[in-house]
N, C-alpha and C positions, 0 to 999 in steps of 0.2 A: 733618171740612168737606176734599174734597181742595181742595187750595190750588192756583191758578192759577200757573204759571211761566212764562209763556208768551205776548207781546203780540201778539196774532191781526194786526191793526189795522196795528203798526207793520210789522211783516214785510212783508203786502201793499204796503204806500207802500214801505218800501226796496228790497223787490226789483224790482217795477216799475221804478223810479228807474235801478237796477242793469242792469237787460235793457235799459234805452233807451238805457243809456251804450256796451254793449258792443255795440250797434247800429249806432250812430253811426260806433264804432271802427272798423267794417270798411266803412260805407257802401254796402252793399248787402243782398244777403239775408242772415239770420242762420240756421246750422242749430245748435238748441240739443238737445242730446241729455240728456233726461230720467234722472235716474238715481234709482229708487227707483220709487215709485205715484204714479202724478199722481192716478188716482182709490182713494178709500178708501185713504189713507196711514194705515194703523192702527199700524204702530208708531212714528210721528213722535205719532201723537195720546198715545201711553202715554209718549213717554220727553219728550214737551214739554206738560205740561199747559196748554193753551189753544190751544193746536195742535189746529185741529178736521179733521177727515178729509178735508173738502172745500177744506181754507186753499188748496191749489196752482190747483183749477181756480178760485176766487174773485180770486185775483190773473190768472189769463191771462184770463180774462172784462173784465178793467180794457182788457184791448188785443183784444179779440172780435172787431175788423171786421181786424185787421191780423195775425192768427196764424192758421196752417194745420196739421195733426196728422195725421203720420205714426202707423201703431202697425208696428212693427217687431214679429216673431215666429219663432223658431228653428223648420226645417223636421221637428228632429228629437224636438223637443219635443211634436207631434204624434204621431208614431211611438210617442213611450212614453206618450203618453196623459198628460203631466204635467198636474199640478193646484196651482193657486194655495192653498194650504195656508189660509189664513184665509179663505177665501171659501169652500173645496170645489167648486171651476168648473174644467174642463179648459183649458185654455189656448184652443182655439179658442171655446169657450162666453164664456171671461172676454176676449176681443176681441172680442167682439158688445156683451156687457154694458158693454167698457170705450166703446165707442163710440157705445151707445144716450144712456148714462150723459152724455157730453160734446157730445153733439147735443142732451139735453135742456137743457141749461146754457147754450144758444146756440155752443157752438165748432164750427169746421170742421175734420170728418176728411174729410181730400183720399184717402187710400187706406192699403191693408195692403200690407205687404212680408215675404216671407217670404225669410227668409234661408236658408242651407247646402241651396240647394234643391238637391235630387237628382234625375233623373227615375227610377229605382228604389222612389222614395218613396211608395207607396200612400197613404198617411193625406194627406202633403201635397194630393196631386192630390184627394182627396176632399175637403177642407177650403177648396182654392182653385174648385172648382167651386161647392159649398155657397155660399161667400161670394159670388162673381162672379152666381150665380142669385137673392141680395138685395142687387142693385144696387153690391156692393163693388169700386171698382179694385185689383186685384190687381199688385202687380209681384213681380219673381223678383230674388234676388240670390245668386250660385253659389258655391261653395267655392275660396277661393283655393289652389294647394299652394306652402307654403312660406308662409302667415301666418301671424304678422306681421313674419316677420326678413326676408323679400326683398323689400326695397323698392322694385327696382327689376324684378323679376316685377309686383307689386301695383298699381305705376301704371304702366299698362302696356296696352292693347290688350284680352290675355292677362288682367289683373286685372280691376280696376275699370271696364275697360274693357265686357267681358262682360256686366257685370250690366247690366240694365235699366234705362233711366234715370227716375226718378220724376218725374213733371211735375206742377209746384205753381206756384197762382196766387198766392202772398204771398208778404211775403217776410220773414215769422218763421216758422219752420217747427219743429216741436215737435215730435221724435222719442219718441216713448212707447214704452213695452213693458209685458205681462200680467207679469215676473219677469226676473230675469238672465240672462244669456249667450242675450239676443235679438238681438243683432247690430248696438244701435244706434251705436255710435261707428262698426263701418265701415260703415253706411248711411250716414253723414252723410259720412266721408270721400269715400265712393264718390259720394255727389252733388259736391262739389266736385270732385275730379276731372271729371266732365264738365261742370258749371258753367263751369267751366276751359278745357274745349276748345271752349264753345258761345260763349266771350267773356261769360261772366256773371259778376259779381265776386259773392262771397259766404265768409262767413267761419263759423266754430266755434265754439263754447262750449260747456259743461258744467253743467250745472244738477243737482249732485247733494249732498242737503241734508246726508247724513253719511258722514265723519264733518267733524264740525264743524271748518272748518279753524282758527278763532281760539278754540277751547277746548282745555283743556290735553289734551296725548297721556292723562292717566291719567283724565282727567274720566269721569263714571257713564253721561254720553250719548253720549262715543264708544266705549266699552268696551261697552254695551248692543251696540251696532253690530257689534261684533266677536261679539258675539252671536248676534245675528240670522243674519250669513253665516258662522258655523261650520263650516257644511255648504260652501262654497264654498272655505274657508281663507285669508278676507283680514285682514289685520294692517294695523292701523294703526299708522304711524311718522310718525316727521320729515321733510319734504321737503327730502331732501338738496341740490335743483335750486333750491330756494325760499329755503335758509341762505345757497346759495355767490352767487345773484344779490343778494338783497337781504338778507345778515347778520339775516333774520328767521326765525324758529322757529316751523313753521304745520304743522297736521297733515293727512297725506293716506292711502290704503292701499295697501300693496303690488303691487296690478295695476296701477294708474295709474302708480306710481315706476317698475316695472318698464317697462311700454310706452312711458313716455315718450322716449328718443331714439330710440326708431321712429317715433314718433310726429312728434317734430321731422324726421325725414328727410323723413317724408310727407311733413309741409305743402312743405319747400324742394321738393322735385319736385315737389309739385303747386303750390303760388302764389309760388314763389321764394326765400321766407325763411318761418323760421318767424316767427308773431306772440305766441310765449309765451315767458317764460324758465322757466317750472316746470309740474306737474300745476297747481298751486294757484293760478295765473294764469289758467286755463282757467275754473274755474268763478267761476259767478257768483250764490254762494247767501250770502244773507244772515240764517238762522237763525241766527247766535250773537248779533249787533246786538238780536235779537228776546225774548234770555230777559229777563226780568222780575223772576225769583225764582230765582237760583242753587240756594238749597237744593230746594227743590221741582221741580225737573226732577233734581236727585242723588240724589231719593229716589225720584222715579220711575222714573228708571234703572236704581237698584239693584234692584227689584221687577223688572221688567222683564227684566233677568238673571237674576234665580230662574225667573221665569215659560217662559224660553228653555230654561231648564234640563231642568226635568219636561220640557216639550214635546219635546227631545232623548231623553230618557229611554224616555219612552212610543213615541214614533218607532222607536228601535231594540227594544224589545219586541213593537213589532207586526212590525217588519221582521227580526227573529231577527240581528240588525246586529249589529257588534261595539260597544264603547261608546267610538269615537272622536271624534264630535259631543261627547258628553255630557263625555267627560274634557275638552273644549278649553273648554267655558264651564265648567266646576268650577274650571278653571284661573284664570279672570276673575274668578268668585268668590272665588276666594283674596285676588286682589290687592286684593277689595272686603275685605275681611274679613267676606264672607257667608256664613251657613247656609243651609239648608234652613226652618228653623224662622223665619230672619228675616220668611218672608210669614207675617203674622198667622193668615192661616185654615189653616197646615197641622197647627199641634199641636193645636187643637180638633175637626177632625174623623179625624184620627190618636188622640188619647184619645178619642174616642166610639166608633169603631170597635172599638178595641181593648177598652172596655167592653161592650161591646151584643155582640161576634163575629161582627158583620156590616159590609156596605157602609154610609158614612156620610158625611155631607155637612159642610161648613160656608161660610156668606156674609159678608162684613164689605161692612157696611149703607156710604152715606155718610155716615153720621156718625162711626162705627168702630166699632159693636154689631157682636156677632158673634152670626149666628144658625145654629143647626144642625139639620139633619134625618139621622133614621135609620131603617132598612130596615127594616119592617112587614109581616104578610099583605097590605094592601091599598095601600101605596106603596112606590114606592122611595125611596129616601133621599134624590133628586135632587127627585123631586114632594114629599114632604114637605118639606124646607128652602125650598123655593119656596112651600110654602103658609107654613109657620110665618113666613118673613119680609113676604109681604104683610099676612097678619093684624098683625104687629107695627109696620107701616108704618101699616096700615089705624086703629089703635087699637082694634085686635079684643082680646077677653078671649083667651088663648094654650087655654083650655079649650074654647075653642068651636068646632067640628066645620065646616067652611067645606064641608064634602062630605059628606053621608051615607052610612055603609054603605048603604044602600037603592038610592042612586043609584051606587056604585063597583062593587057585584056583579053588575049585569045586561052591566057592560064587560066584567066578566072572565072570567064566560059569554061572552062574544061571541068574547073574542081565544082562550080558550082551547079553549073545545068546539068551536066553528065557524070560525075563522082559523086553530087549530093552533100557535096559542103555546105553548112550554111557562114562560114567565114569567105570572104570572099578575095582579102587580104592576105600577099606572097608573105610565107616564112622564109626562114632562111635557108632552106634547103633547096625552093623552089626559086629562091631569086640568086643562089649561088651558080645553081645550074643557068638560068638566064644568062647571067654575067661569065659563066663559059662559054654559052652560045654565041654570045655578042664579041667574045673578047676573038673569035676569028675575023672578024674584019671591022674589027673597032681597036684601035689601038688605046684610047684611054681605059676602056673597060679589063685589056690585054693588060694594061699596066696597073688598075686597081687589084686585079685577081692577082700578080705576081707579089701583093702585098702581105696575103693571107699568113704568111707565117711569122709576119712582123705581130700578128693578135695573140702568137700564144703567150704564155702567161700574165695577160692584161686581165684586169677586174670589170667585174658589169655589175651592175646594179638597176634591176627593174620593177616599176611600182606596181608588179601582178606579177602572181605566179606565173611562170614558164607552163608551156604545152610540153608535151612529149616530144613533140619535133624540133624545137628548137635548142632542150635542152639538151638534148641526141648530137646537133650541131654544135655548141658551144662546147661541148664535151671532146669531141674529136677535135675542134680546133687548140684547146687547152685552153680554154678562155675559162677564168674561174669568177661562177657566176654565183650571185645572191638574190633575191627577190623578197619584195613584203611580203605576209601573210594572206595577201588577199588576191581573190578571182576576180579574172577579167569580166565573166559573166554572172549570174544568178543561177545558171543551171543547177539541178541536183544530181543528174548524171555527169559522172567526169571519167573522160579516156582516159586510161590506164599508158 
């Protein structure tokens, strides 16, 4: 059984109280930069078992009448069609998805700000027009030459003064984004500048879940954060400013530590004095106080580091890039004494692949049982594994065929003869549709289909890189998949 390591209710209570205290400190409007994912924080839910993906939204709902949300997104991410990897959505679509999700939860999204705006960015113009046609208020913030070191220029009419002022109607303003590098902090500071010019009292704080400031530097939860941000070159470190000011060791990450002297000068120029003595001071994160089983969080975080390692290997294989990111995460695995085989599903999948000479898959169920799937003339290994797992969960004899050959072969003929597919084997989506159709008249199929929800949160490893269809199905089912960085075929062209 998966152990719970994080007390969700304690977190919501403590986090609400701490944000209220920070608001009282400034006495006016508070801009709260939201680090990480506000909607669907899957990383936090994996490394802190018991933290639900909507934890932060539930907390904000406690303050729903007082909160306004601004979504910041970098114009450059539109031009390069950047994708949120765990969702498979481009950043423009991700902004809309997040707004829908927040509104459905009763939270007020006031506007979107497109940062790093340049007039020659055609994609940004198109997205802005699209958003405005949907009734979304859009503001533009511009690049500032010399940012972030040229403080005198930044805090001037040529710097923050050139940005469009985001009009807000509530006193707690959460600034979130679809991903890193979107300009959340700069958006908050720009607003402080404009508020100060208008005689409006306002302050700034940061709600960053990771790294967790009051856990040790080498705690697996914090190392898992380094693995998750290996592409950004983030490194956890002891906050030297906090140590000097208070004599206490707290954990922060290099970018916040490096930028803090500049931030202090910005605060001094805008507010007259800096309200903070360290990067840790800026934060309002109560996640560390809500851990109820440290061992469970350590174990979950170690598994996350291995997952991130495999993810990096596959990304490098697909992109044909040098193994920079995987090497960084490999070093983190070494610090934790981890190997690939410490992921329980890796060895069974690879052993089956070796014995059959074909792609193979393994899934670990919640109770620790491992179920395998091998490639056959009728089914791909993902599909076979899925059916085998559902049979086991439903208490169906392993020898029972949930899908008769007679029901599979017509689908294969449709795929190959009419739709031009070279692969006759059924993918996971086709298997689930066939199973749903069979469930109408077959009791075993009905029982198996009813177990789909029990697969959420389970771990899978496959001996070859997944196709986009199977990858999407596993994502929809909430299954955590890793694969070897090997393609099933030697084709040069790969469907995206």
